[in-house]
Each structure stands twice: as C-alpha cells, then as structure tokens.
C-alpha positions in Angstrom: 63.2 40.8 -16.3 63.8 41.6 -12.6 61.3 43.8 -10.7 64.2 45.1 -8.7 65.3 48.5 -9.8 67.3 48.2 -13.0 71.1 48.3 -12.5 71.4 49.4 -16.1 70.0 52.8 -15.3 73.1 53.4 -13.2 71.4 55.1 -10.3 73.2 53.1 -7.6 75.1 49.9 -7.5 76.6 49.4 -4.0 75.7 52.2 -1.5 77.7 52.6 1.7 76.1 54.4 4.6 78.8 56.7 6.2 77.6 58.2 9.5 78.8 61.7 10.4 77.8 64.2 13.0 76.6 62.5 16.3 74.6 59.6 17.3 72.7 60.3 20.5 72.1 57.5 23.0 68.9 56.8 24.7 70.3 58.6 27.7 71.0 61.7 25.6 74.8 61.1 25.5 76.2 62.1 22.1 78.7 59.9 20.3 80.9 61.6 17.7 80.9 60.1 14.1 83.5 61.1 11.6 85.6 59.7 8.8 89.2 60.2 7.9 91.0 59.5 4.6 92.6 56.2 5.7 89.1 54.9 6.8 87.8 55.3 3.2 90.7 53.7 1.3 89.6 50.1 1.9 86.0 51.0 1.1 87.0 52.3 -2.4 89.3 49.5 -3.6 90.4 46.0 -2.6 94.1 45.0 -2.3 95.2 41.5 -2.9 96.9 40.3 0.4 99.4 38.2 -1.5 100.6 40.6 -4.1 99.8 43.9 -2.5 98.2 45.1 -5.7 94.7 46.6 -6.1 92.5 43.9 -7.7 89.1 45.5 -7.7 86.7 48.1 -6.4 84.5 48.1 -3.4 81.5 50.4 -2.9 80.3 52.6 -5.8 78.3 55.2 -3.8 78.6 56.8 -0.4 75.7 58.2 1.5 76.7 60.8 4.2 74.1 61.0 6.9 73.9 62.2 10.5 71.3 61.2 13.1 72.2 64.1 15.5 74.4 67.1 16.0 75.5 69.2 19.0 74.1 72.7 19.6 76.3 75.6 20.7 76.1 74.4 24.3 77.3 71.0 23.4 73.9 69.3 23.9 72.7 66.6 21.5 70.0 67.5 19.1 68.3 65.1 16.7 68.3 65.5 13.0 65.7 62.7 12.7 62.2 63.0 14.2 62.3 63.5 17.9 59.9 65.1 20.3 62.3 65.9 23.2 65.3 67.5 21.4 64.7 68.3 17.7 67.4 70.2 15.8 66.6 73.7 14.7 68.0 75.6 11.7 71.2 76.7 13.4 71.9 73.1 14.3 71.1 72.0 10.7 73.9 74.5 9.6 76.2 72.8 12.2 75.5 69.5 10.5 76.4 71.0 7.1 79.7 72.4 8.6 80.5 68.8 9.9 80.1 67.5 6.3 82.6 70.0 5.0 85.3 69.7 7.7 88.8 69.8 6.5 90.4 66.3 6.4 87.2 64.6 7.5 84.0 63.3 5.9 83.5 64.6 2.4 87.1 66.0 2.2 88.4 62.7 3.6 86.6 60.8 0.9 88.0 63.1 -1.8 91.5 62.6 -0.5 91.0 58.9 -0.5 89.8 58.9 -4.1 92.9 60.9 -5.0 95.1 58.4 -3.2 93.5 55.5 -4.9 93.5 54.4 -8.6 90.0 55.8 -9.0 89.2 59.1 -10.7 85.9 59.8 -8.8 83.1 58.2 -6.8 79.4 58.9 -6.2 78.1 60.9 -3.2 74.6 61.3 -1.7 73.7 63.6 1.2 71.0 63.2 3.8 68.5 66.0 4.4 67.7 66.9 8.0 64.1 66.1 9.0 61.9 69.2 9.5 60.3 68.6 12.9 56.9 70.3 13.4 58.0 71.5 16.8 60.5 73.7 15.1 58.8 74.6 11.8 55.2 75.8 12.3 53.5 74.4 9.2 54.2 72.2 6.2 55.1 75.1 3.8 57.8 76.3 6.3 59.0 72.7 6.7 59.4 72.4 2.9 61.1 75.8 2.7 63.5 74.9 5.5 64.7 71.7 3.7 65.0 73.5 0.4 66.9 76.3 1.9 69.3 73.9 3.6 69.7 72.0 0.3 70.5 75.3 -1.5 73.0 76.2 1.2 74.7 72.8 0.8 74.8 73.2 -3.0 76.3 76.7 -2.7 79.0 75.4 -0.3 79.7 72.4 -2.6 80.0 74.6 -5.7 82.6 76.7 -3.9 84.6 73.7 -2.7 87.3 71.6 -4.4 85.3 68.4 -4.0 83.9 68.4 -7.5 87.3 67.2 -8.8 86.9 63.8 -7.2 83.3 63.4 -6.0 80.1 63.2 -8.1 77.2 64.5 -6.2 74.2 62.4 -7.2 71.4 63.7 -5.1 69.8 63.7 -1.6 68.4 61.2 0.9 65.3 61.5 3.0 66.6 60.8 6.5 63.4 59.8 8.3 62.8 56.0 7.8 59.0 56.2 8.2 56.2 58.6 7.4 54.5 60.5 10.3 51.0 61.8 10.3 51.2 64.6 12.9 47.7 65.8 12.4 46.5 69.4 11.8 48.9 71.3 9.5 51.5 68.5 9.2 51.7 65.8 6.6 55.0 64.1 5.8 53.6 62.9 2.5 53.1 66.5 1.3 56.5 67.6 2.6 58.4 64.7 1.0 56.6 65.1 -2.4 57.3 68.8 -2.5 61.0 68.4 -1.5 61.5 65.7 -4.1 60.0 67.9 -6.7 62.5 70.6 -5.8 65.4 68.1 -5.9 64.4 67.2 -9.4 64.6 70.8 -10.5 68.2 71.1 -9.3 71.0 70.6 -11.8 74.8 70.8 -11.5 77.2 70.4 -14.4 74.3 69.3 -16.6 73.2 66.5 -14.3 69.7 66.5 -12.6 69.8 65.3 -9.0 67.9 62.3 -7.8 66.3 61.4 -4.4 66.5 58.1 -2.5 65.0 56.6 0.7 65.6 53.6 2.9 62.5 52.8 5.0 62.4 49.8 7.3 60.3 46.7 6.9 56.7 47.6 8.0 57.4 51.3 8.3 54.5 53.6 7.6 54.3 54.4 3.9 57.2 52.2 2.9 55.5 50.9 -0.3 54.5 54.5 -1.4 58.0 55.5 -2.4 57.2 56.0 -6.1 54.1 58.2 -5.4 56.2 60.3 -3.0 58.6 61.1 -5.8 61.7 59.1 -4.9 63.8 57.8 -7.7 65.0 54.8 -5.8 64.2 53.2 -2.4 65.8 50.3 -0.5 64.0 48.2 2.1 65.6 47.4 5.4 64.9 43.8 6.6 66.1 44.6 10.3 66.6 40.8 10.7 70.2 41.3 11.8 69.0 43.2 14.9 65.7 41.4 15.4 65.8 37.7 14.4 62.0 37.7 14.5 62.0 39.7 11.3 62.4 37.8 8.1 65.0 38.5 5.4 62.9 36.5 2.9 59.8 38.6 3.6 61.7 41.8 3.2 63.4 40.7 0.0 60.1 39.5 -1.4 58.5 42.9 -0.6 61.4 44.7 -2.2 61.1 42.5 -5.3 57.3 43.1 -5.5 57.5 46.8 -5.1 60.6 47.5 -7.2 62.9 48.4 -4.4 66.6 47.7 -3.6 67.7 45.6 -0.6 69.7 46.7 2.4 72.4 44.5 3.9 72.8 45.1 7.6 75.5 44.5 10.2 77.7 46.3 12.8 80.9 45.9 14.8 79.5 42.8 16.5 80.3 40.6 13.5 84.0 40.9 14.6 83.4 39.2 17.9 79.8 37.7 18.0 79.4 34.4 16.0 75.6 34.6 16.1 75.7 38.1 14.6 78.2 37.0 12.0 75.9 34.2 11.0 73.0 36.6 10.6 75.1 38.7 8.2 76.0 35.5 6.2 72.3 34.6 6.0 71.7 38.0 4.3 74.5 37.2 1.8 73.4 33.6 1.1 69.8 34.5 0.4 71.0 37.1 -2.0 72.9 34.5 -4.1 70.0 32.3 -4.8 66.7 34.2 -4.3 63.8 32.2 -3.2 60.3 32.6 -1.6 59.0 33.9 1.7 56.5 32.2 4.0 53.6 33.3 1.9 55.1 31.9 -1.2 56.1 35.3 -2.7 59.2 35.0 -5.0 62.3 37.2 -4.7 65.2 37.2 -7.1 68.9 36.8 -6.3 69.5 40.4 -5.1 73.3 39.9 -5.1 73.2 40.0 -8.9 69.9 41.8 -9.8 69.4 44.5 -7.2 71.2 47.7 -6.1 72.3 47.2 -2.5 72.6 49.6 0.4 75.0 48.6 3.1 74.4 49.5 6.8 77.6 48.7 8.6 77.1 50.7 11.8 78.8 53.9 13.0 81.9 54.5 14.9 82.4 53.1 18.4 84.8 54.6 20.9 86.0 52.1 23.5 89.1 51.2 25.5 90.7 49.7 22.4 90.2 52.8 20.3 88.0 54.0 17.5 86.3 51.2 15.6 83.9 50.7 12.7 82.7 47.4 11.3 84.0 47.5 7.7 87.2 49.3 8.7 87.9 46.8 11.5 87.3 43.8 9.2 90.0 45.2 6.9 92.4 46.2 9.6 92.3 42.7 11.2 92.6 40.8 7.9 89.3 39.2 8.6 88.3 36.9 5.8 84.8 38.4 5.9 86.2 41.6 4.3 87.3 39.5 1.3 84.0 37.7 1.2 82.2 41.1 1.1 84.5 42.3 -1.7 83.7 39.3 -3.8 80.0 39.7 -3.0 80.0 43.3 -4.1 81.5 42.2 -7.4 78.9 39.4 -8.1 81.1 36.4 -7.1 79.1 33.7 -5.4 81.2 31.7 -3.0 78.7 31.1 -0.1 
C-alpha cells in the first residue's frame, strides 16, 4: 500500500494552481493575474485534434490563490509574508473581490464548466497570510483569517457559483513556517485556523485544508500535526537544477504527502526547461530511489498531484500562460500532459 495520500479518499486528484490578483516583482511592480472562461476550457476537458470531440478530462481541482493585491492607491501589497509591504484587512477584502469578479476567476471557471460536458468541478481558496506587522498578536491573526474566511463563505453562499463549482476547502498560502518571536507563532495560528476550517460546513460537507510547502521549508514535515488534511511537497528542481526531484519524491513518499509538478511559460521556448519538466514526468512513471537509497513510488499513478504552471505573462505578443499556450499552439506537450493526468505512461 502506498504511503502517498490515498486517492481513494477523494480529497484531490489533479490540482491546478490558478493565480489571481497580482504578482509583485522584486522592484515592486505589480503584474495582473486573472482568468477568463476560454482560458479554463482546455484545462477542464481534452479535445481530440482529429475528431474535434471531447475524449477525456484534464484537472479535477482548481486552487485559486493570489500572491499580492493593489491597495486603493494602486500600490502593490503582499498577501504572503513580506516585511516591506504586507497587505492589511482592506486589501484582503480587495483580494476577495477579485475572486468574485464578473466574467473572471471563479465566475469564469463556472462559465467554462457550463460550456463543457462536465456538471461541476472542485475549487479550493487560498487564505491571505496574517502578517504580524498588521495584526498585533496571534489571537488577532487567527481571528482575521477566520473573519476573512467567513466573509468569503457568505459571499459564496449568495452567489450563483454553487451550481457548477464544489467548494472543497482552503489553502494556507505561506509555503514555510515563520517563528517571529515574542507573541507570534505560525504553528499556533495554522493549527487554530485549520481547526476552524474543520468546523465549517456547507450543504452537508465539511471543509478541508491543504498546504504546499517547498523542499527544505521550515516545518514542511509537520503538516499533519498542524492540522492539514493534505499536503504536497514542491521539488523546486525545475527552477533550481541543484535541487533533486528524487529527494523530494522520496520525502513526500516517506511523509505521506502528494507531489507537485512544476513548470512555466519557458517550456514553450526553452528546451532545457522543457527537459526538466519531462524529468518530473518520467520519474513519476517509474518511481525509484534517491541518493540516500530512500524509495519513492510512481507518483503518476499513486499520488495526488499539484500542478504549478506559472502565472500570466504580459508581453509584446499578448497575454500568455503556460498550459493555455501549450493548448493554443497545438504543442504535443499539452497532449502528453493530458495522458499523464489520466495515468497513461508514454514517456
């Protein structure tokens, strides 16, 4: 029996990370991130290029998350941990408003489901990180996150989205634990927030909580004791070749975590980056051992997968995103990923 999280429990199968709000560059420049209905269609189902007929499904779950947002003055504020420009409550509400924009993001996914042959799809929502610079102690940090979650649920309940989207739960946005000292302890905040998530119910279904720490992040292996229902481990090998996919997969296998597959728009033009993605896929078909001899199973078949495919890039050739661009350009890699999602080994 696989130590990976059991797929039979039905928590997550293939989780797609959909970036919304704003990403904020190292120079402080904000970059808008949003989704429209046509962007989601090729992520829900696959169409046979020869017959023009739908021949299968793509991603089973969609995680909506934002790294940043703009304040009322148009300045970038971070929804993740940041010491220079952390988001406050008003900016958290602006993030919530972005999620519920008409014809974008959640509404766009709902429209795409209605246009597809599917009846519904699963949705997860990222919770903003309560920065100690904004919220003065851990109890206030917890209360702020819970208040935001309740505001989200109230908005969701009054929307039309329930007809086509199944809200599954929430995601802890910060990828590592921080020990700020004094009155601040991420472990306490996370555990309390997760406890609150598990008391929430909608239409008879209790919500779950998920996390995606990176390899070697502080506290990554503590995910169960923190109260998460499911965690995925990021290898980071796509962006840093010195990191090991095998080591990350073995750690995920040992600690009962899912695996994250990582790539971005560079796979459409950079052969070296394309090969790094294929390395993720190949190792998932066979399993193996890491340099220390630790075994990991074939995560393509045995593990829930999270898919980081980058955000939106605005350049001289228009608005682009990796998975959407692979589809639009008829890149064979799009079909390879479709078959991989459905457990077909062709690598």
